[in-house]
C-alpha positions as CSV (number, residue, x, y, z in Angstrom):
1,M,-8.4,-26.0,-17.0
2,M,-11.3,-23.6,-16.9
3,P,-12.1,-22.0,-13.6
4,S,-15.1,-23.7,-12.0
5,D,-18.2,-21.8,-11.0
6,I,-21.1,-23.1,-9.0
7,R,-23.5,-20.8,-10.8
8,T,-24.7,-21.5,-14.4
9,R,-22.9,-19.4,-17.0
10,S,-25.4,-17.4,-19.2
11,T,-23.0,-16.4,-22.0
12,N,-22.4,-19.0,-24.7
13,P,-18.7,-19.5,-25.0
14,A,-19.1,-19.6,-28.8
15,L,-20.0,-15.9,-28.6
16,L,-16.6,-14.9,-27.1
17,P,-14.7,-14.3,-30.4
18,G,-17.4,-11.9,-31.5
19,L,-17.4,-10.2,-28.1
20,F,-13.6,-9.8,-28.3
21,R,-13.9,-8.5,-31.9
22,K,-16.3,-5.8,-30.7
23,Q,-13.9,-4.9,-27.9
24,F,-11.0,-4.7,-30.3
25,E,-13.0,-2.4,-32.6
26,L,-13.7,-0.2,-29.6
27,C,-9.9,-0.2,-29.0
28,R,-9.4,0.8,-32.7
29,I,-7.4,-2.2,-33.7
30,K,-6.7,-2.1,-37.4
31,P,-5.0,-4.4,-40.0
32,G,-1.3,-4.6,-39.4
33,D,-1.4,-3.8,-35.6
34,T,0.4,-6.1,-33.2
35,I,-1.3,-7.3,-30.0
36,A,0.7,-8.9,-27.3
37,I,-1.1,-11.1,-24.8
38,V,0.3,-11.2,-21.3
39,S,-1.3,-14.2,-19.7
40,D,-0.5,-16.3,-16.6
41,L,-1.1,-19.7,-15.1
42,G,-4.7,-18.8,-14.2
43,T,-5.8,-17.2,-17.5
44,R,-8.9,-18.8,-19.1
45,T,-7.9,-20.7,-22.3
46,E,-11.1,-19.6,-24.1
47,Y,-10.1,-16.0,-23.7
48,I,-6.8,-16.6,-25.5
49,E,-8.6,-18.5,-28.2
50,A,-11.2,-15.7,-28.6
51,A,-8.5,-13.0,-28.8
52,F,-6.7,-15.0,-31.5
53,A,-9.9,-15.5,-33.5
54,A,-10.9,-11.8,-33.2
55,T,-7.5,-10.6,-34.2
56,D,-7.6,-12.8,-37.3
57,M,-11.1,-11.3,-38.2
58,L,-9.6,-7.8,-38.1
59,G,-6.4,-8.6,-40.0
60,A,-4.1,-7.8,-37.1
61,D,-1.3,-9.9,-35.6
62,I,-1.1,-11.4,-32.1
63,Y,1.1,-13.5,-29.9
64,E,1.0,-14.7,-26.3
65,M,3.6,-14.1,-23.5
66,R,2.8,-16.3,-20.5
67,V,4.4,-15.3,-17.2
68,N,5.2,-17.5,-14.3
69,A,3.0,-15.8,-11.7
70,I,-0.6,-15.2,-10.9
71,P,-0.8,-11.6,-9.7
72,G,-4.1,-10.3,-8.2
73,W,-5.7,-7.5,-6.3
74,T,-4.1,-8.7,-3.1
75,N,-0.5,-8.4,-4.3
76,V,-0.6,-5.2,-6.5
77,G,2.6,-4.0,-8.0
78,T,4.0,-7.5,-8.9
79,P,6.7,-7.0,-11.5
80,T,5.6,-9.8,-14.0
81,I,7.4,-8.1,-16.9
82,G,11.0,-6.9,-17.1
83,Q,12.8,-9.5,-15.0
84,C,12.9,-11.9,-17.9
85,K,15.3,-10.5,-20.4
86,G,13.6,-9.1,-23.5
87,T,10.0,-9.1,-22.2
88,L,9.8,-5.3,-21.6
89,E,11.4,-4.5,-24.9
90,A,9.0,-6.8,-26.8
91,L,6.0,-5.2,-25.2
92,K,7.2,-1.6,-25.9
93,A,7.3,-2.6,-29.6
94,C,3.6,-3.7,-29.9
95,D,0.5,-1.6,-30.5
96,M,-1.6,-3.0,-27.7
97,I,-1.1,-5.3,-24.7
98,L,-4.0,-7.5,-23.7
99,I,-3.3,-8.4,-20.0
100,F,-5.2,-11.0,-18.0
101,H,-4.1,-10.0,-14.5
102,V,-3.6,-6.7,-12.6
103,P,-0.6,-4.8,-13.6
104,L,-1.4,-1.6,-11.6
105,F,1.3,0.0,-9.5
106,A,4.0,-2.0,-11.3
107,S,6.8,0.1,-12.8
108,W,6.8,-1.6,-16.1
109,L,3.2,-0.6,-16.9
110,R,4.1,3.1,-16.7
111,E,7.1,2.5,-19.0
112,V,5.1,0.8,-21.8
113,M,2.4,3.4,-21.5
114,N,5.0,6.1,-21.9
115,A,6.1,4.4,-25.1
116,G,2.6,4.9,-26.5
117,V,1.3,1.3,-26.1
118,R,-2.3,0.8,-25.2
119,V,-3.0,-1.6,-22.3
120,Q,-6.4,-3.5,-22.1
121,M,-6.9,-5.4,-18.9
122,I,-9.4,-8.3,-18.8
123,I,-10.0,-9.9,-15.5
124,D,-13.7,-10.5,-15.3
125,A,-16.0,-13.5,-16.0
126,P,-17.5,-14.1,-19.5
127,D,-21.0,-13.1,-18.3
128,D,-19.6,-9.8,-17.1
129,L,-17.6,-9.1,-20.2
130,Y,-20.9,-9.3,-22.1
131,A,-23.1,-7.4,-19.6
132,L,-20.6,-4.7,-18.6
133,Q,-19.1,-3.9,-22.0
134,A,-19.1,-0.1,-22.4
135,P,-22.6,1.1,-23.5
136,K,-23.1,4.0,-25.9
137,G,-22.2,7.3,-24.4
138,L,-20.0,6.0,-21.5
139,K,-16.8,7.4,-22.8
140,E,-18.3,10.8,-23.3
141,A,-19.8,10.8,-19.7
142,V,-16.5,9.6,-18.2
143,M,-14.5,12.2,-20.0
144,H,-16.9,14.9,-19.0
145,A,-16.5,13.8,-15.3
146,H,-12.8,13.7,-15.8
147,R,-12.7,17.3,-16.9
148,V,-14.9,18.4,-14.1
149,Y,-12.8,16.6,-11.5
150,E,-9.6,17.9,-13.1
151,Q,-10.8,21.5,-12.5
152,A,-11.7,20.9,-8.8
153,R,-9.3,22.0,-6.1
154,Q,-11.4,21.1,-3.0
155,V,-13.5,18.1,-2.5
156,R,-15.9,17.3,0.3
157,V,-17.6,13.9,0.7
158,T,-20.5,13.6,3.2
159,S,-23.3,11.1,4.1
160,K,-26.2,10.9,6.5
161,A,-24.3,8.1,8.2
162,G,-21.7,10.7,9.4
163,T,-19.0,10.7,6.7
164,D,-17.4,14.2,6.4
165,L,-14.2,13.9,4.5
166,S,-12.3,16.8,2.8
167,Y,-9.2,16.8,0.6
168,S,-7.4,18.9,-2.0
169,C,-6.7,18.0,-5.6
170,G,-4.3,19.0,-8.3
171,E,-1.0,17.5,-7.2
172,Y,-1.7,14.3,-9.1
173,P,-3.5,13.8,-12.4
174,V,-7.1,12.7,-12.7
175,M,-7.3,9.1,-14.1
176,S,-10.3,7.8,-15.9
177,Q,-11.5,4.5,-17.3
178,Y,-14.4,3.9,-19.7
179,G,-13.7,0.2,-20.5
180,F,-11.6,0.2,-23.6
181,A,-8.0,1.3,-24.5
182,D,-8.5,3.3,-27.7
183,E,-5.7,5.9,-27.5
184,P,-1.9,5.6,-27.5
185,G,-0.5,5.1,-24.0
186,R,-4.0,4.4,-22.5
187,F,-4.7,1.8,-19.8
188,D,-8.3,0.6,-19.3
189,H,-10.2,-2.3,-17.8
190,W,-13.0,-4.0,-19.8
191,G,-16.3,-3.6,-17.9
192,V,-15.5,-0.5,-15.9
193,G,-16.5,3.2,-16.0
194,L,-15.0,5.4,-13.3
195,I,-12.7,8.4,-12.5
196,H,-10.4,9.0,-9.6
197,T,-7.4,11.0,-8.5
198,F,-4.9,10.9,-5.6
199,P,-5.4,13.6,-3.0
200,N,-2.7,16.2,-2.4
201,E,-0.2,14.8,0.1
202,G,-1.3,15.4,3.6
203,S,-4.5,17.3,2.6
204,A,-7.2,14.7,3.5
205,S,-8.9,15.2,6.8
206,G,-12.2,14.2,8.4
207,R,-14.3,11.2,9.2
208,V,-15.4,8.2,7.0
209,I,-18.4,6.1,8.2
210,V,-18.6,2.9,6.2
211,Q,-22.1,1.4,6.4
212,P,-23.5,-2.1,6.1
213,G,-24.0,-2.8,2.4
214,D,-20.9,-0.9,1.3
215,V,-18.4,-3.1,-0.4
216,V,-14.9,-4.2,0.4
217,I,-13.7,-5.2,-3.1
218,L,-10.1,-5.4,-2.3
219,P,-8.5,-7.3,-0.6
220,Y,-11.8,-9.1,0.2
221,C,-15.0,-9.4,-1.8
222,R,-17.8,-8.9,0.7
223,Y,-20.5,-6.6,1.8
224,V,-19.7,-4.7,5.0
225,Q,-21.7,-6.2,7.8
226,D,-21.2,-3.5,10.5
227,H,-20.2,0.1,10.7
228,I,-16.5,1.1,10.4
229,E,-15.5,4.5,11.8
230,I,-12.4,5.9,10.2
231,E,-10.6,9.0,11.4
232,V,-8.4,10.7,8.8
233,R,-5.8,13.5,9.5
234,D,-2.9,14.8,7.5
235,G,-3.7,12.5,4.6
236,H,-3.5,9.3,6.7
237,I,-5.9,7.1,8.6
238,Q,-5.4,7.6,12.3
239,S,-7.9,5.1,13.7
240,I,-10.3,2.4,12.6
241,E,-13.1,1.5,15.0
242,G,-16.0,-0.9,14.8
243,G,-16.6,-4.7,14.8
244,L,-15.5,-7.5,12.5
245,D,-15.1,-5.3,9.4
246,A,-13.0,-2.8,11.2
247,A,-10.8,-5.6,12.6
248,L,-10.4,-7.0,9.1
249,M,-9.3,-3.6,7.8
250,R,-6.9,-2.9,10.7
251,E,-5.3,-6.3,10.3
252,W,-4.9,-6.1,6.5
253,L,-3.3,-2.6,6.6
254,A,-1.1,-3.5,9.5
255,D,0.1,-6.6,7.6
256,G,1.2,-4.3,4.8
257,K,3.7,-2.4,7.0
258,T,7.4,-3.0,6.2
259,H,8.5,-1.7,9.6
260,E,6.9,-0.6,12.9
261,D,6.6,3.1,11.9
262,D,5.5,2.5,8.3
263,K,2.5,4.8,7.6
264,D,2.2,4.2,3.9
265,P,-0.6,1.6,4.1
266,Y,-2.7,4.2,6.0
267,A,-2.3,7.0,3.4
268,L,-5.3,7.8,1.3
269,S,-4.9,6.5,-2.2
270,H,-7.3,7.0,-5.2
271,L,-10.6,8.7,-4.5
272,G,-13.4,9.0,-7.1
273,W,-16.7,7.7,-8.2
274,G,-18.4,5.1,-10.6
275,L,-20.3,5.9,-13.8
276,N,-21.0,2.6,-15.7
277,P,-24.8,2.0,-15.6
278,Q,-24.2,-1.7,-16.6
279,C,-22.4,-2.3,-13.2
280,R,-24.5,-3.4,-10.3
281,W,-24.1,-2.8,-6.6
282,D,-26.0,-6.1,-5.9
283,S,-23.6,-8.2,-8.1
284,I,-22.2,-10.0,-5.0
285,A,-25.8,-10.9,-3.9
286,L,-26.7,-12.1,-7.4
287,Y,-23.6,-13.9,-8.4
288,G,-21.7,-14.8,-5.2
289,D,-18.5,-13.5,-3.8
290,G,-16.1,-14.9,-6.4
291,P,-13.8,-11.9,-7.2
292,E,-14.0,-12.7,-11.0
293,R,-17.7,-11.7,-10.9
294,S,-17.3,-8.4,-9.0
295,R,-14.0,-6.8,-9.9
296,A,-15.7,-4.3,-12.3
297,A,-19.3,-4.5,-11.2
298,S,-18.7,-3.6,-7.6
299,R,-16.2,-0.9,-8.3
300,C,-18.0,1.1,-10.9
301,F,-21.8,1.1,-10.2
302,P,-23.0,4.7,-10.8
303,G,-22.6,7.2,-7.9
304,N,-20.6,5.1,-5.6
305,F,-17.7,6.9,-3.8
306,L,-14.6,4.8,-4.2
307,F,-12.5,5.2,-1.0
308,S,-9.0,3.6,-1.0
309,T,-5.7,3.5,0.9
310,G,-2.1,2.8,0.2
311,P,0.0,3.2,-3.0
312,N,-0.1,6.2,-5.4
313,T,2.6,5.3,-7.9
314,Q,0.0,4.9,-10.7
315,G,-0.5,8.7,-10.4
316,G,3.2,9.5,-10.2
317,G,3.7,9.3,-6.4
318,K,6.3,7.3,-4.5
319,R,4.2,5.0,-2.3
320,T,4.6,1.4,-3.3
321,T,3.0,-0.3,-0.2
322,R,0.9,-3.4,-0.7
323,G,-1.4,-2.2,2.1
324,H,-4.1,-1.4,-0.5
325,Y,-7.8,-1.3,0.4
326,D,-10.7,-0.5,-2.1
327,L,-14.0,0.4,-0.6
328,P,-16.9,1.5,-2.9
329,M,-19.4,3.3,-0.6
330,R,-23.1,3.9,-1.2
331,E,-25.3,7.0,-0.4
332,C,-22.5,9.5,-0.3
333,T,-22.7,13.1,-1.5
334,I,-19.7,14.5,-3.4
335,E,-19.1,18.2,-3.8
336,L,-16.3,19.7,-6.0
337,D,-15.5,23.3,-5.0
338,G,-18.9,23.5,-3.4
339,K,-20.8,22.2,-6.5
340,R,-22.6,18.9,-5.9
341,V,-22.1,16.2,-8.6
342,V,-23.3,13.2,-6.6
343,E,-26.2,13.4,-4.1
344,E,-26.7,10.5,-1.7
345,G,-25.2,8.0,-4.2
346,R,-27.0,9.3,-7.3
347,L,-25.3,11.1,-10.2
348,I,-27.0,14.5,-10.6
349,D,-24.9,16.0,-13.4
350,P,-26.9,15.0,-16.5
351,K,-23.7,14.8,-18.6
352,M,-22.5,12.0,-16.3
353,I,-25.6,9.9,-16.6
354,V,-25.7,7.1,-19.2
355,P,-28.8,5.0,-19.9
356,R,-28.5,1.4,-18.9
357,E,-28.7,-1.1,-21.8
358,V,-30.8,-4.3,-21.3
359,R,-28.7,-7.2,-22.4
């Protein structure tokens, strides 16, 4: 059964095979390659059909592995692969995995990537696959930002609202996504364009002021309605003050604790910024608060500062907490070793700026 949507779809379903073919070409799929689909009970049937058709067009091979789970952003790290005998071995033998749920922070993902397998995640609605598909120049802009961030050792994030957060980098790798998995061992998410890294353990300190209009994209999908005042010290959130949105954040992170003294949900996780010009801050206002319409768009609009808490295993750390919070913030200024790359929510490094394509 296809997921229902109260809003009219603007992308003709018959165009999906061609759209998937273009994505596979971006991923450098060639004749003789093997693609393994990892689907679940909530995967759109038309996506599977489109992937099969696109693979046939390119002379590659494909099969589907359907798992008995529906992982999502609210339960990251779910081990959908590996518990059933033979599943991990099969995926390590293919050229690319096409996955229709969130595999991030699961141990099996790192294992298949280390085996040189590309992993392409697809979790957005058909309209967004079309509208957000990587525009020309996005990969180059993201990789430039990646190199700049990789060289930085001290980062400061400020805003007129009162944010003043500092942290050190270098302990963990910079991770970048430009929308397509075109290199061995690469993970990417169709529709995104962003970079991030995990701060050095214990280095983050300062104040984060979340404003109305900022987005909580995980675990909720909503615009912030009132100010949240977050105090950070020694790499962990020490206090969360404010109204309803602060209460939601406190409750969610507290629910992620495994014991009374568990601080892992309050540790700062990936921090970075968005670069995809196809992504829109106003996507929730335009298309509603269904997560399928906002997973990429709200996370990657250009110049947002992506603040998050919780796990860091994706970067090689040891925190596996489910107390994960993703908060794309507007109107922040980001300085790397004193050099400004984002000013009040606008990219100012010309090599990071990609023209928006009208589609």
